[in-house]
C-alpha positions in Angstrom: 13.6 -13.7 -6.6 11.5 -14.1 -3.5 11.8 -10.6 -2.7 9.9 -9.6 -6.4 7.3 -12.3 -6.0 6.9 -10.6 -2.1 6.2 -7.1 -4.0 3.8 -8.7 -6.8 1.6 -10.1 -3.8 1.7 -6.8 -2.0 0.4 -5.5 -5.4 -2.3 -7.8 -5.9 -3.4 -7.2 -2.2 -3.8 -3.6 -2.9 -5.3 -4.0 -6.4 -7.9 -6.3 -4.7 -8.6 -3.7 -2.0 -8.7 -0.7 -4.5 -11.5 -2.1 -6.2 -14.5 0.0 -5.5 -17.0 -2.8 -5.0 -14.8 -4.8 -3.7 -14.1 -2.3 -0.9 -17.6 -1.7 -0.4 -18.6 -5.3 0.0 -15.3 -5.9 2.7 -16.4 -2.5 4.6 -20.2 -4.1 4.8 -18.9 -7.3 6.2 -16.6 -5.4 8.5 -19.2 -3.1 9.6 -22.6 -5.4 9.7 -20.5 -9.0 9.8 -21.2 -11.9 7.9 -24.1 -12.2 5.4 -25.4 -14.1 2.7 -25.0 -12.7 -0.9 -28.6 -11.7 -1.1 -28.0 -9.4 1.3 -24.8 -8.1 0.1 -26.1 -7.0 -3.4 -29.6 -6.2 -2.0 -27.9 -3.7 0.5 -25.0 -2.1 -2.0 -27.9 -2.1 -5.0 -25.8 -3.9 -7.4 -26.4 -6.7 -9.6 -26.1 -10.2 -8.1 -23.6 -11.4 -10.4 -21.4 -8.7 -9.9 -21.4 -9.0 -6.2 -20.8 -12.7 -6.7 -17.9 -12.1 -9.2 -16.0 -9.9 -6.8 -16.7 -12.0 -3.7 -15.5 -15.0 -5.9 -12.2 -12.7 -6.1 -12.2 -11.6 -2.4 -12.4 -15.4 -1.4 -9.6 -16.2 -3.7 -7.2 -13.3 -2.5 -8.3 -14.7 1.0 -9.7 -11.5 2.3 -13.1 -13.0 2.5 -14.2 -16.6 3.6 -17.3 -18.3 3.0 -19.5 -20.8 4.8 -22.1 -22.9 3.7 -25.4 -23.3 5.8 -27.4 -25.5 4.3 -28.2 -24.1 0.5 -26.9 -20.6 1.9 -23.4 -19.5 1.5 -22.7 -16.8 4.0 -19.5 -14.3 3.6 -17.4 -13.1 6.1 -13.9 -11.3 6.7 -11.3 -14.0 6.8 -8.9 -12.7 9.2 -9.3 -10.0 11.9 -6.0 -8.4 10.5 -8.3 -7.6 7.8 -10.4 -5.6 10.1 -7.3 -3.9 11.5 -6.8 -2.9 7.7 -9.7 -1.3 7.1 -9.9 0.4 10.4 -6.3 2.2 9.5 -7.4 3.0 6.2 -10.5 4.6 7.1 -8.1 6.6 9.8 -5.8 7.7 7.1 -8.4 8.6 5.0 -10.2 10.9 7.5 -6.7 12.2 8.3 -5.2 12.8 5.2 -8.3 12.9 2.4 -7.4 16.2 1.0 -3.6 15.5 0.3 -4.8 11.7 -1.0 -7.2 13.2 -3.4 -5.0 15.9 -4.6 -2.4 13.6 -5.7 -2.5 13.6 -9.5 -1.3 10.0 -9.3 -4.1 8.6 -7.0 -6.5 10.9 -6.5 -7.6 11.4 -10.2 -7.6 7.6 -10.4 -9.6 7.2 -7.5 -12.2 9.7 -8.6 -12.9 8.3 -11.8 -13.4 4.8 -10.4 -15.8 6.3 -8.1 -17.3 9.0 -10.2 -16.4 11.9 -8.4 -14.0 14.4 -8.9 -10.7 15.5 -6.7 -9.7 19.1 -6.4 -5.7 19.5 -7.3 -3.0 18.3 -9.3 -0.2 17.7 -7.0 1.6 14.3 -6.8 
């Protein structure tokens, strides 16, 4: 059914955004603009093969785009609406951080993935 496919695609979108490394890459591209993979892994302090793996995922999902400039591959946010999603998410987190992190379902999962602990058990 089409509704099920749409839901699956939405879950996949949020799954792509939920990985800390992929979100860091998107936020970096959002804040700094297009950049070469070397600059990305240097700025994030993570191995090049890990960054390349996540960039490929972001590109496949349509969240990042790549443009070849000679031998260099320059990555950028694929669509201005993705910039809007990142801005919206940041505003929501600033406004709702305590509530989000106190949720036992998503707050604890987020803290495990980023290595930070959250406060409560609400959820």
